C-alpha positions as CSV (number, residue, x, y, z in Angstrom):
1,M,0.0,0.0,0.0
2,A,1.3,3.5,-0.9
3,V,1.8,5.9,1.9
4,K,1.0,9.7,1.5
5,L,1.8,12.7,3.6
6,R,-1.4,14.7,3.7
7,L,-3.5,17.1,5.7
8,Q,-6.3,16.2,8.0
9,R,-8.8,19.1,8.6
10,F,-9.9,20.0,12.1
11,G,-11.4,23.2,13.5
12,S,-14.9,24.7,13.2
13,N,-16.5,26.5,10.3
14,K,-14.2,29.2,8.8
15,R,-11.5,28.4,11.5
16,P,-9.5,25.6,9.8
17,F,-6.7,23.8,11.5
18,Y,-4.8,20.9,9.9
19,R,-2.6,18.0,11.0
20,V,0.1,16.7,8.8
21,V,-0.2,12.9,8.9
22,A,1.2,9.8,7.1
23,S,-1.7,7.7,5.9
24,E,-2.4,5.0,3.3
25,S,-3.4,6.4,0.0
26,N,-6.7,4.6,-0.1
27,R,-8.0,6.1,3.2
28,S,-10.2,9.1,3.3
29,R,-8.9,12.6,4.1
30,D,-10.0,12.5,7.8
31,G,-9.8,8.7,8.1
32,R,-7.3,6.4,9.8
33,F,-3.7,7.5,9.7
34,L,-0.3,5.9,10.5
35,E,1.4,8.7,12.4
36,I,1.0,12.4,13.2
37,L,3.9,14.4,11.8
38,G,2.9,17.9,12.7
39,T,0.4,20.7,12.4
40,Y,-0.5,23.6,10.1
41,D,-2.5,26.7,11.1
42,P,-3.4,28.7,8.0
43,L,-4.8,31.6,10.0
44,V,-1.5,32.2,11.7
45,G,0.6,30.9,8.8
46,K,2.6,28.5,10.8
47,V,3.8,24.9,10.2
48,L,5.1,22.9,13.1
49,V,6.5,19.6,11.8
50,D,8.9,17.0,13.3
51,S,11.4,16.9,10.4
52,E,13.0,13.6,11.6
53,K,9.6,11.8,11.2
54,V,9.1,13.5,7.8
55,S,12.5,12.4,6.6
56,K,11.9,8.8,8.0
57,W,8.7,8.5,6.1
58,M,10.0,10.0,2.9
59,S,13.1,7.7,2.9
60,N,10.7,4.8,3.3
61,G,8.9,5.9,0.1
62,A,6.0,8.1,1.3
63,Q,4.9,10.7,-1.2
64,P,3.7,14.2,0.0
65,T,0.5,15.5,-1.7
66,D,0.9,18.6,-3.8
67,T,-0.5,20.8,-1.0
68,V,1.9,19.3,1.6
69,K,4.8,19.6,-0.8
70,S,4.1,23.3,-1.4
71,L,3.8,23.9,2.4
72,F,7.1,22.3,3.0
73,K,8.7,24.4,0.3
74,K,7.1,27.6,1.5
75,Y,8.0,27.1,5.2
76,N,11.4,25.5,4.5
77,V,10.7,22.1,6.0
78,T,13.3,19.6,5.0
79,G,12.2,16.1,4.3
80,K,15.4,14.5,3.2
């Protein structure tokens, strides 16, 4: 099964808050995940990620989604 690094949405209406998680690609957006890697708060514009966990998952073959890849690039999160 392919593993993806993706965002899970939390928060109330018009107050989004996201978790960056590693999950299987066939799971739903807010479904079961393998590990929590960090958080993203778009209202503040802050990404808090454990870069060791990200690099571990990416070295094991996990692929970040386009949104997560752009967040990592924008906020200088190293995955390798």
